[in-house]
Structure formats: C-alpha cells, structure tokens
GULUMFI-302693 format. One record per residue: residue number from 1; x, y, z of N, C-alpha, C in turn. Coordinates in nm, 3 decimals, always signed. Example, Ala and Ser with C-alpha at 12.3 -4.5 7.8 and 13.67 -1.06 7.14 Angstrom:
SITE   marfi        nx        ny        nz       cax       cay       caz        cx        cy        cz
SITE       1    +1.319    -0.569    +0.780    +1.230    -0.450    +0.780    +1.320    -0.330    +0.780
SITE       2    +1.285    -0.225    +0.708    +1.367    -0.106    +0.714    +1.290    +0.003    +0.787
// end
This chain:
SITE   marfi        nx        ny        nz       cax       cay       caz        cx        cy        cz
SITE       1   +19.206    -6.312    -1.262   +19.164    -6.181    -1.229   +19.020    -6.187    -1.170
SITE       2   +19.007    -6.098    -1.070   +18.869    -6.076    -1.014   +18.826    -5.944    -1.045
SITE       3   +18.689    -5.935    -1.077   +18.631    -5.797    -1.091   +18.511    -5.794    -1.007
SITE       4   +18.504    -5.683    -0.938   +18.386    -5.664    -0.839   +18.323    -5.535    -0.894
SITE       5   +18.193    -5.553    -0.920   +18.104    -5.442    -0.956   +18.012    -5.401    -0.835
SITE       6   +18.029    -5.269    -0.789   +17.957    -5.224    -0.676   +17.851    -5.114    -0.737
SITE       7   +17.732    -5.125    -0.686   +17.628    -5.033    -0.724   +17.564    -4.952    -0.612
SITE       8   +17.590    -4.981    -0.493   +17.529    -4.922    -0.386   +17.626    -4.834    -0.305
SITE       9   +17.594    -4.728    -0.263   +17.677    -4.628    -0.183   +17.714    -4.677    -0.050
SITE      10   +17.828    -4.595    +0.016   +17.873    -4.639    +0.139   +17.769    -4.607    +0.249
SITE      11   +17.769    -4.678    +0.364   +17.686    -4.643    +0.472   +17.545    -4.681    +0.466
SITE      12   +17.501    -4.727    +0.344   +17.359    -4.768    +0.331   +17.338    -4.917    +0.332
SITE      13   +17.447    -4.990    +0.319   +17.447    -5.140    +0.313   +17.582    -5.192    +0.348
SITE      14   +17.593    -5.308    +0.348   +17.728    -5.375    +0.378   +17.813    -5.409    +0.256
SITE      15   +17.760    -5.377    +0.139   +17.830    -5.413    +0.012   +17.963    -5.351    -0.003
SITE      16   +17.988    -5.231    +0.043   +18.133    -5.174    +0.030   +18.223    -5.249    +0.116
SITE      17   +18.166    -5.279    +0.236   +18.259    -5.360    +0.332   +18.284    -5.499    +0.291
SITE      18   +18.184    -5.566    +0.217   +18.195    -5.694    +0.168   +18.289    -5.692    +0.058
SITE      19   +18.287    -5.583    -0.031   +18.381    -5.579    -0.141   +18.518    -5.557    -0.092
SITE      20   +18.535    -5.480    +0.008   +18.668    -5.465    +0.073   +18.723    -5.594    +0.122
SITE      21   +18.639    -5.676    +0.194   +18.695    -5.797    +0.254   +18.736    -5.898    +0.143
SITE      22   +18.643    -5.906    +0.045   +18.669    -5.993    -0.071   +18.791    -5.967    -0.151
SITE      23   +18.813    -5.831    -0.181   +18.916    -5.785    -0.254   +19.043    -5.806    -0.172
SITE      24   +19.047    -5.765    -0.041   +19.165    -5.789    +0.044   +19.211    -5.925    +0.048
SITE      25   +19.107    -6.019    +0.062   +19.154    -6.164    +0.054   +19.211    -6.214    -0.078
SITE      26   +19.139    -6.167    -0.188   +19.202    -6.215    -0.318   +19.337    -6.149    -0.340
SITE      27   +19.361    -6.017    -0.304   +19.494    -5.967    -0.316   +19.590    -6.030    -0.234
SITE      28   +19.556    -6.076    -0.110   +19.648    -6.148    -0.022   +19.680    -6.289    -0.080
SITE      29   +19.596    -6.335    -0.176   +19.616    -6.465    -0.233   +19.675    -6.453    -0.378
SITE      30   +19.732    -6.331    -0.399   +19.800    -6.297    -0.526   +19.706    -6.293    -0.654
SITE      31   +19.585    -6.259    -0.632   +19.494    -6.239    -0.746   +19.508    -6.081    -0.786
SITE      32   +19.478    -6.065    -0.916   +19.468    -5.928    -0.958   +19.321    -5.900    -0.934
SITE      33   +19.297    -5.777    -0.883   +19.161    -5.732    -0.841   +19.132    -5.605    -0.897
SITE      34   +19.012    -5.589    -0.968   +18.950    -5.468    -1.018   +18.817    -5.442    -0.941
SITE      35   +18.798    -5.318    -0.906   +18.665    -5.273    -0.849   +18.618    -5.172    -0.939
SITE      36   +18.491    -5.173    -0.978   +18.425    -5.076    -1.071   +18.316    -5.015    -0.990
SITE      37   +18.302    -4.896    -0.962   +18.202    -4.819    -0.884   +18.098    -4.759    -0.973
SITE      38   +17.979    -4.804    -0.960   +17.870    -4.767    -1.054   +17.750    -4.709    -0.979
SITE      39   +17.665    -4.621    -1.021   +17.554    -4.562    -0.957   +17.607    -4.497    -0.828
SITE      40   +17.537    -4.531    -0.708   +17.572    -4.471    -0.595   +17.697    -4.519    -0.524
SITE      41   +17.760    -4.616    -0.587   +17.886    -4.657    -0.524   +17.999    -4.567    -0.563
SITE      42   +17.964    -4.470    -0.658   +18.074    -4.366    -0.688   +18.093    -4.270    -0.570
SITE      43   +18.017    -4.276    -0.464   +18.028    -4.201    -0.347   +18.143    -4.263    -0.256
SITE      44   +18.171    -4.392    -0.264   +18.256    -4.459    -0.182   +18.394    -4.403    -0.165
SITE      45   +18.467    -4.364    -0.268   +18.608    -4.327    -0.249   +18.616    -4.172    -0.244
SITE      46   +18.521    -4.100    -0.207   +18.529    -3.949    -0.200   +18.628    -3.911    -0.085
SITE      47   +18.706    -3.811    -0.108   +18.798    -3.755    -0.012   +18.722    -3.683    +0.108
SITE      48   +18.791    -3.688    +0.210   +18.758    -3.613    +0.345   +18.623    -3.665    +0.395
SITE      49   +18.596    -3.798    +0.388   +18.489    -3.856    +0.454   +18.524    -3.856    +0.604
SITE      50   +18.421    -3.837    +0.685   +18.452    -3.842    +0.830   +18.322    -3.890    +0.902
SITE      51   +18.289    -4.021    +0.883   +18.171    -4.072    +0.946   +18.199    -4.092    +1.099
SITE      52   +18.096    -4.060    +1.175   +18.114    -4.073    +1.328   +18.081    -4.206    +1.374
SITE      53   +17.991    -4.267    +1.317   +17.938    -4.394    +1.368   +17.988    -4.518    +1.277
SITE      54   +18.066    -4.509    +1.176   +18.102    -4.624    +1.090   +18.248    -4.605    +1.057
SITE      55   +18.319    -4.716    +1.022   +18.450    -4.700    +0.975   +18.454    -4.627    +0.848
SITE      56   +18.556    -4.565    +0.816   +18.571    -4.477    +0.703   +18.602    -4.561    +0.571
SITE      57   +18.503    -4.579    +0.492   +18.507    -4.670    +0.381   +18.617    -4.626    +0.278
SITE      58   +18.635    -4.502    +0.267   +18.730    -4.451    +0.171   +18.874    -4.487    +0.208
SITE      59   +18.896    -4.493    +0.340   +19.023    -4.538    +0.394   +19.041    -4.689    +0.356
SITE      60   +18.948    -4.773    +0.368   +18.945    -4.907    +0.331   +18.987    -4.926    +0.186
SITE      61   +18.938    -4.848    +0.104   +18.959    -4.861    -0.034   +19.097    -4.804    -0.065
SITE      62   +19.143    -4.718    +0.005   +19.287    -4.671    -0.002   +19.379    -4.774    +0.030
SITE      63   +19.346    -4.862    +0.126   +19.430    -4.976    +0.147   +19.434    -5.076    +0.027
SITE      64   +19.320    -5.087    -0.032   +19.312    -5.192    -0.146   +19.406    -5.134    -0.259
SITE      65   +19.397    -5.002    -0.286   +19.483    -4.945    -0.380   +19.624    -4.967    -0.345
SITE      66   +19.658    -4.948    -0.224   +19.803    -4.966    -0.186   +19.854    -5.110    -0.198
SITE      67   +19.755    -5.200    -0.198   +19.788    -5.341    -0.221   +19.787    -5.388    -0.368
SITE      68   +19.749    -5.295    -0.449   +19.758    -5.324    -0.598   +19.621    -5.333    -0.664
SITE      69   +19.518    -5.306    -0.602   +19.380    -5.319    -0.668   +19.368    -5.194    -0.772
SITE      70   +19.289    -5.215    -0.876   +19.245    -5.113    -0.970   +19.101    -5.074    -0.934
SITE      71   +19.083    -4.947    -0.906   +18.946    -4.900    -0.877   +18.921    -4.790    -0.970
SITE      72   +18.799    -4.809    -1.039   +18.763    -4.709    -1.133   +18.614    -4.672    -1.104
SITE      73   +18.575    -4.549    -1.124   +18.434    -4.507    -1.102   +18.371    -4.468    -1.242
SITE      74   +18.251    -4.492    -1.257   +18.182    -4.460    -1.383   +18.168    -4.300    -1.404
SITE      75   +18.213    -4.265    -1.510   +18.208    -4.120    -1.533   +18.068    -4.062    -1.540
SITE      76   +17.972    -4.121    -1.591   +17.831    -4.059    -1.596   +17.778    -4.065    -1.466
SITE      77   +17.798    -4.179    -1.396   +17.746    -4.182    -1.250   +17.813    -4.087    -1.160
SITE      78   +17.945    -4.067    -1.161   +18.014    -3.978    -1.088   +17.973    -3.833    -1.114
SITE      79   +17.966    -3.790    -1.237   +17.934    -3.652    -1.262   +17.791    -3.625    -1.228
SITE      80   +17.702    -3.726    -1.246   +17.559    -3.702    -1.212   +17.543    -3.687    -1.061
SITE      81   +17.634    -3.732    -0.976   +17.636    -3.714    -0.833   +17.729    -3.611    -0.778
SITE      82   +17.768    -3.524    -0.864   +17.843    -3.411    -0.826   +17.998    -3.430    -0.804
SITE      83   +18.050    -3.543    -0.863   +18.193    -3.575    -0.849   +18.259    -3.535    -0.985
SITE      84   +18.287    -3.413    -0.996   +18.346    -3.358    -1.128   +18.486    -3.424    -1.155
SITE      85   +18.510    -3.455    -1.283   +18.638    -3.508    -1.319   +18.748    -3.406    -1.296
SITE      86   +18.699    -3.268    -1.315   +18.807    -3.166    -1.314   +18.848    -3.124    -1.167
SITE      87   +18.767    -3.169    -1.071   +18.796    -3.136    -0.932   +18.854    -3.238    -0.854
SITE      88   +18.892    -3.349    -0.912   +18.971    -3.456    -0.839   +18.909    -3.496    -0.716
SITE      89   +18.775    -3.549    -0.707   +18.704    -3.570    -0.599   +18.733    -3.692    -0.518
SITE      90   +18.814    -3.783    -0.567   +18.846    -3.913    -0.519   +18.984    -3.918    -0.452
SITE      91   +18.996    -4.025    -0.365   +19.128    -4.059    -0.307   +19.220    -4.086    -0.426
SITE      92   +19.354    -4.067    -0.399   +19.455    -4.099    -0.507   +19.454    -4.236    -0.550
SITE      93   +19.445    -4.257    -0.673   +19.451    -4.390    -0.743   +19.322    -4.429    -0.803
SITE      94   +19.208    -4.363    -0.768   +19.078    -4.389    -0.819   +19.064    -4.305    -0.952
SITE      95   +19.036    -4.380    -1.058   +19.022    -4.308    -1.183   +18.863    -4.311    -1.221
SITE      96   +18.834    -4.212    -1.294   +18.696    -4.193    -1.347   +18.699    -4.232    -1.480
SITE      97   +18.626    -4.340    -1.525   +18.637    -4.388    -1.647   +18.493    -4.430    -1.715
SITE      98   +18.481    -4.476    -1.820   +18.350    -4.516    -1.897   +18.320    -4.661    -1.853
SITE      99   +18.199    -4.707    -1.883   +18.158    -4.846    -1.855   +18.224    -4.936    -1.955
SITE     100   +18.286    -4.881    -2.059   +18.371    -4.961    -2.155   +18.484    -5.027    -2.076
SITE     101   +18.537    -4.964    -1.983   +18.646    -5.019    -1.895   +18.612    -5.134    -1.818
SITE     102   +18.476    -5.129    -1.774   +18.415    -5.245    -1.693   +18.401    -5.359    -1.793
SITE     103   +18.353    -5.335    -1.921   +18.326    -5.443    -2.021   +18.461    -5.507    -2.042
SITE     104   +18.578    -5.427    -2.054   +18.700    -5.494    -2.084   +18.749    -5.580    -1.969
SITE     105   +18.730    -5.528    -1.851   +18.775    -5.606    -1.729   +18.691    -5.736    -1.732
SITE     106   +18.566    -5.731    -1.755   +18.480    -5.852    -1.750   +18.528    -5.952    -1.840
SITE     107   +18.562    -5.907    -1.962   +18.613    -5.998    -2.068   +18.750    -6.065    -2.029
SITE     108   +18.825    -6.010    -1.951   +18.958    -6.069    -1.899   +18.954    -6.142    -1.767
SITE     109   +18.835    -6.130    -1.699   +18.831    -6.179    -1.564   +18.803    -6.329    -1.549
SITE     110   +18.844    -6.395    -1.448   +18.822    -6.533    -1.419   +18.689    -6.536    -1.348
SITE     111   +18.671    -6.438    -1.260   +18.545    -6.430    -1.180   +18.497    -6.290    -1.182
SITE     112   +18.361    -6.271    -1.177   +18.298    -6.131    -1.161   +18.193    -6.141    -1.054
SITE     113   +18.197    -6.048    -0.964   +18.104    -6.043    -0.861   +18.027    -5.916    -0.871
SITE     114   +17.898    -5.912    -0.855   +17.822    -5.797    -0.862   +17.760    -5.782    -0.717
SITE     115   +17.787    -5.670    -0.654   +17.732    -5.637    -0.517   +17.644    -5.520    -0.535
SITE     116   +17.526    -5.535    -0.503   +17.424    -5.424    -0.510   +17.298    -5.468    -0.577
SITE     117   +17.203    -5.361    -0.595   +17.073    -5.393    -0.643   +17.058    -5.419    -0.784
// end
C-alpha cells in the first residue's frame, strides 16, 4: 500500500500533478493507493474548477478515484478553508476525515510520500 500526503494546493506548485502521476503509476501496477489532503491541498478536489491556463486537477483526481484510489481531506483544514462537510464541496468519492485516518494509513503502508512544505 502506498500513502501520499499532500500539503500544497493546486496551481501553486507541481505537487498535485506529481501525486497524480505517482498514484496513477502505482494503481496501474496493482498497488493500493491512499491520498490524504492536508492544509491547502484540501482545495484540490473541489467541484466546478475551471482553470483557463492549467489542466483541471480535480478531473485528474477523479480519474484516480475511478481507478480505485482512496482520497480523504482533513476535516479541520477543509472547514478552515471554507469547504463545509454539510455542503458536499468535493468531487464524488472524496471523504472529509480526521488526521487519525492518515495515521491509520501510515501504519498499514509499505511506502509513504510527503509532497509539500
């Protein structure tokens, strides 16, 4: 199992794209993949993104979900950035959870990658 922790938001660095490529490759090689979105990375899977100059990162993460990845966003980070649990702010399949979910994933993972500051 591979767990990727992302801490930086979309369109400010290449970390979201790097996470996508790493996760896609791992899924294609039959690994179980978890992505935990923390701090500004909780902006990555928001619905209705429409960037003009960049590929839509939420669409890329939707592809990962369809391939079987687990994606969770930190509840404290999400709500602090205006992504309310009650308003379903994310693409289908992304769950808002506590950092305890991340700890459980790390404990079960063969590899953990941290992308961000």
